[in-house]
BATORTI-674301 format. One record per residue: residue number from 0; residue in one letter; x, y, z of N, C-alpha, C in turn. Coordinates in Angstrom, 1 decimal. Example, Ala and Ser with C-alpha at 12.3 -4.5 7.8 and 13.67 -1.06 7.14 Angstrom:
BEGIN
> nr, rest, n.px, n.py, n.pz, ca.px, ca.py, ca.pz, c.px, c.py, c.pz
> 0, A, 13.2, -5.7, 7.8, 12.3, -4.5, 7.8, 13.2, -3.3, 7.8 $
> 1, S, 12.8, -2.2, 7.1, 13.7, -1.1, 7.1, 12.9, 0.0, 7.9 $
END
This chain:
BEGIN
> nr, rest, n.px, n.py, n.pz, ca.px, ca.py, ca.pz, c.px, c.py, c.pz
> 0, M, 0.8, -1.2, 0.0, 0.0, 0.0, 0.0, 0.9, 1.2, 0.0 $
> 1, I, 0.7, 2.1, -1.0, 1.4, 3.4, -1.1, 0.4, 4.5, -1.2 $
> 2, P, 0.1, 5.2, -0.1, -0.9, 6.3, -0.2, -0.4, 7.4, -1.2 $
> 3, D, -1.4, 7.8, -2.0, -1.2, 8.8, -3.1, -0.9, 10.2, -2.5 $
> 4, D, -1.4, 10.5, -1.3, -1.3, 11.9, -0.8, 0.0, 12.2, 0.0 $
> 5, L, 1.0, 11.3, -0.1, 2.2, 11.5, 0.6, 3.4, 11.7, -0.4 $
> 6, R, 4.5, 12.2, 0.1, 5.8, 12.3, -0.7, 6.7, 11.2, 0.0 $
> 7, Y, 7.7, 10.8, -0.8, 8.6, 9.7, -0.4, 10.0, 10.0, -0.7 $
> 8, T, 10.9, 9.3, 0.0, 12.3, 9.3, -0.3, 12.8, 8.0, -0.8 $
> 9, E, 14.0, 8.0, -1.4, 14.6, 6.7, -1.9, 15.0, 5.9, -0.7 $
> 10, A, 15.1, 6.5, 0.5, 15.5, 5.7, 1.7, 14.3, 5.2, 2.4 $
> 11, H, 13.1, 5.3, 1.8, 11.9, 4.7, 2.3, 11.3, 5.4, 3.5 $
> 12, E, 11.4, 6.8, 3.5, 10.7, 7.6, 4.5, 9.5, 8.2, 3.7 $
> 13, W, 8.4, 8.5, 4.5, 7.3, 9.2, 3.9, 7.1, 10.6, 4.6 $
> 14, V, 6.5, 11.5, 3.9, 6.3, 12.9, 4.4, 4.8, 13.2, 4.1 $
> 15, R, 4.1, 13.7, 5.1, 2.7, 14.2, 5.0, 2.7, 15.6, 5.4 $
> 16, E, 2.2, 16.5, 4.5, 2.1, 17.9, 4.9, 0.9, 18.1, 5.8 $
> 17, L, 1.2, 18.8, 7.0, 0.1, 19.1, 7.9, -0.3, 20.5, 7.9 $
> 18, G, 0.4, 21.4, 7.2, 0.1, 22.8, 7.1, 1.0, 23.6, 8.0 $
> 19, D, 1.0, 24.9, 7.7, 1.8, 25.9, 8.5, 3.3, 25.5, 8.5 $
> 20, G, 3.8, 24.9, 7.4, 5.2, 24.5, 7.3, 5.6, 23.3, 8.1 $
> 21, V, 4.6, 22.6, 8.6, 4.9, 21.4, 9.4, 4.6, 20.1, 8.6 $
> 22, V, 5.5, 19.1, 8.7, 5.3, 17.8, 8.1, 5.4, 16.7, 9.1 $
> 23, R, 4.7, 15.6, 8.9, 4.8, 14.4, 9.7, 5.6, 13.4, 8.9 $
> 24, I, 6.5, 12.7, 9.5, 7.5, 11.8, 8.9, 7.4, 10.4, 9.5 $
> 25, G, 7.5, 9.4, 8.7, 7.6, 8.0, 9.1, 8.3, 7.2, 8.1 $
> 26, I, 8.4, 5.9, 8.4, 9.0, 5.0, 7.4, 7.8, 4.3, 6.7 $
> 27, T, 8.1, 3.9, 5.4, 7.0, 3.3, 4.6, 6.7, 1.9, 5.0 $
> 28, D, 5.6, 1.4, 4.5, 5.1, 0.1, 4.7, 6.2, -0.9, 4.1 $
> 29, H, 6.7, -0.5, 2.9, 7.8, -1.3, 2.3, 9.0, -1.5, 3.3 $
> 30, A, 9.4, -0.4, 3.9, 10.5, -0.4, 4.8, 10.2, -1.3, 6.0 $
> 31, Q, 9.0, -1.1, 6.6, 8.8, -1.9, 7.8, 8.7, -3.4, 7.5 $
> 32, E, 8.2, -3.8, 6.2, 8.2, -5.2, 5.8, 9.6, -5.7, 5.7 $
> 33, Q, 10.5, -4.9, 5.2, 11.9, -5.3, 5.1, 12.6, -5.5, 6.4 $
> 34, L, 12.2, -4.6, 7.4, 12.8, -4.7, 8.7, 12.3, -5.9, 9.5 $
> 35, G, 11.1, -6.2, 9.4, 10.5, -7.3, 10.2, 9.9, -6.6, 11.5 $
> 36, D, 9.8, -7.4, 12.6, 9.1, -6.9, 13.8, 10.0, -5.8, 14.4 $
> 37, V, 9.4, -4.6, 14.6, 10.1, -3.5, 15.2, 10.0, -3.7, 16.7 $
> 38, V, 11.2, -3.6, 17.4, 11.2, -3.8, 18.8, 11.6, -2.6, 19.6 $
> 39, F, 12.2, -1.6, 18.9, 12.7, -0.4, 19.6, 12.8, 0.8, 18.6 $
> 40, V, 12.4, 2.0, 19.0, 12.6, 3.2, 18.2, 13.3, 4.2, 19.0 $
> 41, Q, 14.4, 4.8, 18.5, 15.1, 5.9, 19.1, 14.6, 7.2, 18.5 $
> 42, L, 14.0, 8.1, 19.3, 13.5, 9.3, 18.8, 14.4, 10.5, 19.1 $
> 43, P, 14.3, 11.5, 18.3, 15.1, 12.7, 18.6, 14.3, 13.5, 19.7 $
> 44, A, 14.8, 14.6, 20.2, 14.1, 15.4, 21.2, 13.4, 16.6, 20.5 $
> 45, V, 12.3, 17.0, 21.0, 11.6, 18.2, 20.5, 12.6, 19.4, 20.6 $
> 46, G, 12.8, 20.1, 19.5, 13.7, 21.2, 19.5, 15.0, 20.9, 18.7 $
> 47, D, 15.3, 19.6, 18.5, 16.4, 19.3, 17.7, 16.2, 19.7, 16.3 $
> 48, S, 17.3, 20.1, 15.6, 17.2, 20.5, 14.2, 18.1, 19.6, 13.4 $
> 49, F, 17.6, 19.4, 12.2, 18.3, 18.4, 11.3, 18.4, 19.0, 9.9 $
> 50, A, 19.5, 18.7, 9.2, 19.6, 19.0, 7.8, 19.1, 17.8, 7.0 $
> 51, T, 18.8, 18.0, 5.8, 18.3, 16.9, 4.9, 19.4, 15.9, 4.9 $
> 52, G, 19.0, 14.6, 5.2, 19.9, 13.5, 5.1, 20.5, 13.1, 6.4 $
> 53, D, 20.4, 14.0, 7.5, 20.9, 13.7, 8.8, 20.1, 12.5, 9.4 $
> 54, A, 20.8, 11.7, 10.1, 20.1, 10.6, 10.9, 19.4, 11.3, 12.1 $
> 55, L, 18.1, 11.1, 12.2, 17.3, 11.7, 13.3, 16.9, 10.7, 14.3 $
> 56, G, 17.1, 9.4, 14.0, 16.7, 8.4, 14.9, 17.1, 7.0, 14.4 $
> 57, E, 16.6, 6.0, 15.1, 16.9, 4.6, 14.7, 15.7, 3.7, 14.9 $
> 58, V, 15.5, 2.7, 14.1, 14.5, 1.7, 14.2, 15.3, 0.4, 14.4 $
> 59, E, 15.0, -0.3, 15.5, 15.6, -1.6, 15.7, 14.5, -2.7, 15.6 $
> 60, S, 14.9, -3.7, 14.8, 13.9, -4.8, 14.6, 14.6, -6.1, 14.9 $
> 61, T, 13.9, -7.2, 14.8, 14.4, -8.5, 15.1, 15.5, -8.8, 14.1 $
> 62, K, 15.6, -8.1, 12.9, 16.6, -8.4, 11.9, 17.8, -7.5, 11.9 $
> 63, S, 17.5, -6.2, 12.2, 18.6, -5.3, 12.1, 18.3, -3.9, 12.8 $
> 64, V, 19.3, -3.0, 12.8, 19.1, -1.7, 13.2, 19.3, -0.7, 12.0 $
> 65, S, 18.3, 0.2, 11.8, 18.4, 1.0, 10.7, 18.2, 2.5, 11.1 $
> 66, D, 19.0, 3.4, 10.5, 18.8, 4.8, 10.8, 17.6, 5.3, 10.1 $
> 67, I, 17.0, 6.3, 10.7, 15.9, 7.1, 10.1, 16.5, 8.4, 9.7 $
> 68, Y, 16.4, 8.8, 8.4, 17.0, 10.0, 7.9, 16.0, 11.1, 7.8 $
> 69, A, 16.4, 12.3, 8.0, 15.5, 13.5, 7.8, 15.4, 13.7, 6.3 $
> 70, P, 14.1, 13.5, 5.8, 13.9, 13.7, 4.4, 14.0, 15.2, 4.0 $
> 71, L, 13.8, 16.1, 5.0, 13.8, 17.5, 4.7, 14.5, 18.2, 5.9 $
> 72, A, 15.0, 19.4, 5.7, 15.6, 20.1, 6.8, 14.5, 20.8, 7.7 $
> 73, G, 14.7, 20.7, 9.0, 13.8, 21.4, 9.9, 14.0, 21.1, 11.3 $
> 74, E, 13.1, 21.6, 12.2, 13.2, 21.4, 13.6, 12.1, 20.5, 14.1 $
> 75, V, 12.4, 19.6, 15.0, 11.4, 18.7, 15.6, 10.5, 19.5, 16.4 $
> 76, V, 9.2, 19.4, 16.1, 8.1, 20.0, 16.9, 7.3, 19.0, 17.7 $
> 77, A, 7.4, 17.7, 17.3, 6.6, 16.7, 18.0, 7.3, 15.3, 17.7 $
> 78, V, 7.2, 14.4, 18.6, 7.7, 13.0, 18.4, 6.5, 12.1, 18.8 $
> 79, N, 6.4, 11.0, 18.3, 5.4, 10.0, 18.6, 5.8, 9.2, 19.8 $
> 80, D, 5.5, 9.8, 21.0, 5.8, 9.1, 22.2, 5.3, 7.7, 22.4 $
> 81, A, 4.2, 7.4, 21.7, 3.6, 6.1, 21.8, 4.6, 5.0, 21.4 $
> 82, L, 5.5, 5.3, 20.5, 6.5, 4.4, 20.0, 7.4, 3.9, 21.1 $
> 83, E, 7.6, 4.6, 22.2, 8.5, 4.2, 23.3, 8.0, 2.9, 23.9 $
> 84, N, 6.7, 2.8, 24.1, 6.1, 1.6, 24.7, 5.6, 0.6, 23.7 $
> 85, T, 5.2, 1.1, 22.5, 4.6, 0.2, 21.5, 5.3, 0.4, 20.1 $
> 86, P, 6.6, 0.1, 20.0, 7.3, 0.3, 18.7, 6.6, -0.4, 17.6 $
> 87, E, 5.9, -1.5, 17.9, 5.3, -2.3, 16.8, 4.2, -1.5, 16.1 $
> 88, L, 3.8, -0.3, 16.6, 2.9, 0.5, 15.8, 3.4, 0.8, 14.4 $
> 89, I, 4.7, 0.8, 14.2, 5.3, 1.0, 12.9, 4.9, -0.2, 12.0 $
> 90, N, 4.9, -1.4, 12.5, 4.5, -2.5, 11.7, 3.0, -2.5, 11.4 $
> 91, S, 2.2, -2.2, 12.4, 0.7, -2.3, 12.2, 0.1, -1.1, 11.5 $
> 92, G, 0.8, 0.1, 11.6, 0.2, 1.3, 11.0, 1.3, 2.2, 10.6 $
> 93, A, 2.1, 1.8, 9.6, 3.2, 2.7, 9.2, 2.9, 4.1, 8.8 $
> 94, Y, 1.7, 4.2, 8.2, 1.3, 5.6, 7.7, 0.3, 6.3, 8.6 $
> 95, E, -0.1, 5.7, 9.7, -1.0, 6.4, 10.7, -0.4, 6.4, 12.1 $
> 96, A, -0.7, 5.4, 12.9, -0.3, 5.4, 14.3, 1.3, 5.3, 14.4 $
> 97, G, 1.9, 4.8, 13.4, 3.4, 4.5, 13.4, 4.2, 5.7, 13.0 $
> 98, W, 3.6, 6.9, 12.8, 4.5, 8.0, 12.5, 5.6, 8.2, 13.5 $
> 99, I, 6.6, 8.9, 13.1, 7.8, 9.1, 14.0, 8.0, 10.5, 14.5 $
> 100, V, 8.1, 11.5, 13.7, 8.3, 12.8, 14.1, 7.5, 13.8, 13.3 $
> 101, E, 7.4, 15.0, 13.8, 6.9, 16.1, 13.0, 7.9, 17.2, 13.0 $
> 102, L, 8.2, 17.8, 11.8, 9.2, 18.8, 11.7, 8.6, 20.1, 11.2 $
> 103, R, 9.0, 21.2, 11.7, 8.7, 22.5, 11.1, 9.8, 22.8, 10.2 $
> 104, L, 9.5, 22.8, 8.9, 10.5, 22.9, 7.8, 11.2, 24.3, 7.9 $
> 105, S, 12.6, 24.2, 7.7, 13.3, 25.4, 7.4, 13.0, 25.9, 6.0 $
> 106, D, 13.5, 27.1, 5.7, 13.3, 27.5, 4.3, 13.9, 26.5, 3.3 $
> 107, A, 15.1, 26.0, 3.6, 15.7, 25.0, 2.7, 14.8, 23.7, 2.6 $
> 108, G, 14.3, 23.3, 3.7, 13.4, 22.1, 3.8, 12.2, 22.3, 2.9 $
> 109, A, 11.6, 23.5, 3.1, 10.3, 23.8, 2.3, 10.6, 23.8, 0.8 $
> 110, A, 11.8, 24.3, 0.5, 12.2, 24.4, -1.0, 12.4, 23.0, -1.5 $
> 111, Q, 12.8, 22.0, -0.7, 13.1, 20.7, -1.1, 11.9, 19.7, -1.2 $
> 112, L, 10.8, 20.2, -0.6, 9.6, 19.3, -0.5, 9.2, 18.8, -1.9 $
> 113, G, 9.2, 19.7, -2.9, 8.8, 19.3, -4.3, 9.7, 18.3, -4.9 $
> 114, E, 10.9, 18.2, -4.4, 11.9, 17.2, -5.0, 11.7, 15.8, -4.5 $
> 115, L, 10.9, 15.6, -3.5, 10.6, 14.2, -3.1, 9.8, 13.4, -4.1 $
> 116, L, 9.8, 12.1, -4.0, 9.1, 11.3, -4.9, 7.6, 11.4, -4.7 $
> 117, D, 6.8, 11.3, -5.7, 5.4, 11.2, -5.6, 5.1, 9.7, -5.5 $
> 118, A, 3.8, 9.3, -5.2, 3.5, 7.9, -5.0, 3.8, 7.1, -6.2 $
> 119, A, 3.6, 7.6, -7.4, 3.9, 6.8, -8.6, 5.4, 6.5, -8.8 $
> 120, A, 6.2, 7.5, -8.5, 7.6, 7.3, -8.6, 8.1, 6.3, -7.5 $
> 121, Y, 7.5, 6.5, -6.3, 8.0, 5.6, -5.2, 7.5, 4.1, -5.5 $
> 122, R, 6.3, 4.0, -6.0, 5.8, 2.7, -6.4, 6.8, 2.0, -7.4 $
> 123, Q, 7.2, 2.8, -8.4, 8.2, 2.3, -9.4, 9.5, 1.9, -8.7 $
> 124, L, 10.0, 2.7, -7.8, 11.2, 2.4, -7.0, 11.1, 1.1, -6.3 $
> 125, T, 10.0, 0.8, -5.6, 9.9, -0.4, -4.8, 9.7, -1.6, -5.7 $
> 126, E, 9.1, -1.4, -6.9, 8.9, -2.6, -7.8, 10.3, -3.0, -8.4 $
> 127, Q, 11.2, -2.1, -8.4, 12.5, -2.4, -9.0, 13.4, -3.1, -8.0 $
> 128, S, 13.1, -3.0, -6.7, 14.0, -3.6, -5.6, 13.5, -4.9, -5.2 $
END
């Protein structure tokens, strides 16, 4: 399942625009399938700032540990605290309850939003892998 209303990265993160320059970020359903059962999520702190491509956290599964990369530059304005006690939300609802952080985009981040993949391009990427 690849929702049409989101933007995507080649590193399998998704971005949902919430308005007022804020975006919600998570990992895609494809990514969580590759990881297997998620057992721990390391989240950044509210107020942390990241450049595009910076590691902003980690997802640990029964198979491996993977970095979560900032798809856009910005400041963390919210984290999904529910993941601390129930990291498996990423497996059961990657695009809803399993979101990871919300960022207020910097000017650079806002400018880069249009460069992310749309659903059709991401679908094509996952079919090739």
